[in-house]
C-alpha angles and dihedrals in degrees: 000000000000089000092054097255114153119235139175136204120241125166090350094304128109114233130184113246113233109223135191105227128018128322130203117283093190136057117292116244098187136006130189132176126201125162111313094345133085117192120204128187118200140161089260098051144287124304132200118200122195114176103307097343125097126195121191125207117193141139087294087064093045107273114145090234139005095228104089116184099184147323141232130197112222112179106304093339127094112208117204120195114216139164087260100049141283118315121206121211115192117213110236113229116227114248 
């Protein structure tokens, strides 16, 4: 949706997805789906969705800018393209 709400299609109807956490409140620039994760780039940050959980990454979490154009997974690093450079998120390995 234009306001960034996340929806899904079921039985030919569009339904809003109820998420734990925050969801985008601005248009989505890029979206990717791989396995259990959906990655969403917006002008207010980057969102990871796993099932019904949403996690937001923005300047508050250390990104150089909130406007994220897109992302790329390279090995265990997630690269986020912003107006103020490329941000690298390192995947933390479980102990």
